[in-house]
N, C-alpha and C positions, 0 to 999 in steps of 0.2 A: 509225402502223398495226401491231397485233399480232394473233394468234392464240393464244388460251389452250385448253390440254386440262385437265377437270376431272374429278375423280374422282366416284366414286358418292354421289350425295345421297342416295338413299333419304328423301325427306320432308323432309330438313333444310335449309325457307326462309330461316329467318332467316339461318345461319353461311353461307348462299349471297350472301346480299346485304352481309353483313360482307366476304364475301371479293373480292366484286365490286368494294367500295366501296375496298378494299385494292391492286388491281392497278390502280385508276382506269379502269373498263370503261368504254369510249365505244363505243356501240351506233352509233355514225356511221361509224367507222371499222375497230374491233375483230372480232373474230370468235370463238364459242366452240366448244369442240370438246366433247360429254359424253360420258364413256364409258360409259354404260348404268347401270340401276337407278335412274332417277330418283325411284323411288316404291319404298315399303312399309317397314314397320317403325318408321318415322320418322314425325313427330305432322304434316307439313303438304303432303300429296303432292297435293292438289290445287292448293293453290297453286304447287308448282314446275313442273306441267304447264300451267299458263296461264301462268306467265310463261315457260317455252321456248316453247307454240305462240308467244305475241305475239312473239317476236324475230324469227318470219318467219326468212329465210334469215342470219341473222347468226350462229343457233346450229344447230349439227348434231349429233344426239343419235343414237348407237346403240342399240340394243336388248338390254338384259338381261334375264337370266333372270327378274327380278321385273317389269319391264315385259311380259314375256310372259306371266307368271302373273295380271296383271292384265288383260291381254287376253283369256286363256282365260276370268276370272271374267266379264267382259260379254258373251263372246260365245257364254257358256251352259254353259260346263264348271263343274259345282258344286265341283268340289274346291278347298275351302278348308283352308289351315293355319292352325293357331293363333295363330301369331305373326302374320298379317295386319294392317296396320294400314289398308287401304286403301278400306274404308267411306265415308270422305269423297269420293273419287271416284266411286263407286259410286252414292252417294246424292245428287251432284250436280246439277243443272238443266243444266250444259253438257255431261255426260259424254257423249251421242253425240259432240259435236263433238270433244270431247278424245282419247277411243278413236279415232277416225276418224284424226285426226292421228298418235297414237301408230302405229298399226298400218301408217302409210305412212314411219315412219322405218326406216333401212338397218338392218342387221346388222352392217356393216362401210363404214367412211369411210377411203378414200383420197385422198393430195395426188395433184395428176396426173402430178407426176415418180416416185411411188412413194417420196418421201422420208420419208413420214409414213405410217402403216398405224395406223388404232383399229378394233378391237372390245372388245367387254366384257369375254372372259377370255382375248384374246391371238390369236396364229398358229399354227395346228398344225404341225411341224413336217415334216409331209406336205404341205403345200400350200405354192404361191408366195403371195403377196400379190396376184396377180393371178388366180389360181385360187380363192383364199377371196371375193374380190368376186364372180367369176362364179357361185360355188357358191353365193353369202349370197344371190345377185338371184333363185336361182331359188325361195329360200324366200319373199322376198319378194314375188316376182308371184302367188304364193299364196295369201299372208296380206295382199295390197291387192285380193284378186280375190274372186270367188264362193265360193268354197273353203277362206274362212277360218274359217268354224265348225268344218268338219270338221277342218282342220291344228288346231285352239284343243283340239279333243275327244282327237284322238291323241297330240298332242305329248310328252305324258308317258310315260317310259320310259327304260331305260338299255342297251338292245339297239336295234339294233348299238353295238358301242362301237370299233368299229374301221373305218377307212376301206376301201372297194373301191368301184371306178370303176364299178362295172356295178350298184350299189344303185339301186333305184328307189324311186317314189312313199313311202309315211309313212316307210319305214324310211330312206330318203335323206336327207328332209326333215329328222327327226328328228334323226338325227346330224350333220347340217350343224348346226344351232341347237346340239347338245350341245357341239360343240367351240367354236362361236364364243359360249357363254352361260355355259357349265360347266366348261371344262377347268381343270383344277389339273395331277394328274400323270399322267403317259403312260409308257407302256413304249416299247423299243426299237423296236417298232412302231406306235407312237401310238396303243396303246389307252387307252383313258379308265378310270381310276379314278374312283368317285363317291363312295369312302365317305370319304375322308382331306380333313379342310377345313382344318387348321391351318396351322404355318409348316413349312419346308423338314424339320425334323426329323422330321415324322410322315409321310413317304415311306413305300409301301409295299412289300415286296422286290419288286427289279425296278422298280421305276418312279422317275420323278424328275422335278421340276419340266418343265414343256413348253418353259421357256426354255433351260435347260440343254442339251437335247436338240441334235446339228447338224438346224441350218435345212435346207430344200431348196436344195442347190445352185442352181437356178436363182435363186433370191433376190436381188436386187439389192442390191451389197454394201452403197450407201448408206442402204437401207431400214431407219428408226427404226419402232421398234413402243411403240404405246400402249395398256394395258388396265386394267382395274378389277377389281373380281370377288373379288381376294384380299386381304383388309383384314390379315391374319395377317401378310403381306409386311412391313407396315408403310411401304411403299413404296421397298422396297429388292429388287432383281432380282440385285445383283453384274455385271449386263451393261451397258456403257454406253450402247448402242444400244435399248435393252428398257426403258420405263420403266412402272412399276406407281405407278398413281394413286390407288388406293381406302387411304384412311389411316385408315377406321375412324370417319367422324366420326357415322354413326349408334350405333356403342357405345359415345360419349364420347371420340374421339379427336380427328381434325383433317380438314378438307376441305382438298382442297390441289386448286392450278392450278400446270400446267406454262408456263411461254411458250416455244412451240416456237422462235422465231427464238434464243434464246440458250439454250435449255433449265434458265432460273432458274426455281426454284419459291417457289412463293407457299402459304400456310397461315393457317388461323385454328382457333382451337380451337370443339370442338363448341357450348359456352356461354363468353358474353361475361364476359369476367371484371370 
C-alpha cells in the first residue's frame, strides 16, 4: 500500500496513464492525492475528471485556480480566457455530474497526524496547517451550498491581498481562495503579489517565495507540505520538507508523482518517446 501525490494534470490524461503504469498503481490498496489544476490548457480535461471521479475515495483532489475557473464557467460566470481548453467538459453529457463532484473537492487535504499538508499553491506562512484547513472549510461550505453561484460570480479579484482575522464575506472567501490557489511570492506581512509568475529570480522588490518565509511558529515541526501551481520551479524548492509537484507537463515538461512513504519521485515525459 502506498500514497502518491501527483502534480498539475491540466488535462494531460495520456501522461497520467503512463505515470500510473510506472508506479504500478493498484486501486485496491494505493491512494492518489492530486495537487489541483486537473483541467485547462491540456487536451483531455473531461477524461481526467471522469477518471478521478470514478476512483471514489481512492483519489483526493484539491481545487486549483483552473478548477475553480471551470466551476465559475459552469455556474454562470461568463469570464472566458483565450487560453481555455475546457469546452470538452462544458459540452459533455455528464457535465452536471462532473461539476457537482468537482465542487465537492476540498481546497486543503491534510493527514490526520498533520504529517502531510496539501493545497494547490501551498501553505501561507501566516497560517498553521490546522488554520488553513479550517479556513478552507469556510469556502468549501459556500462552494457546496446554495451560494455557489454567488461565490463564483465574485471570486475573481486581487483584493484584499493580505490576511486580517476580521475579514468577512466575499473579501474573506476571495483571499482564502487566492492564498490556497494563486500564491507564489509574498512580502514579510504575507501580502500576495499576483504579477510575478516565473522562477525565483522574478521576485518583485520586497517579496520572496512563500516557502522561504518563516512558517507560523505553531506549525508542527514534522509537517511536510505538498503543492503544485508553480511550474517554473521545475519541482525544486530547496526546502526538504516542502515539495513542489508541478513540473510543467502541460508545457511539454514532465508529470511527477511523489510517494509519501519514502519521498521517492517518479515522472514521465509529456509526450511518449
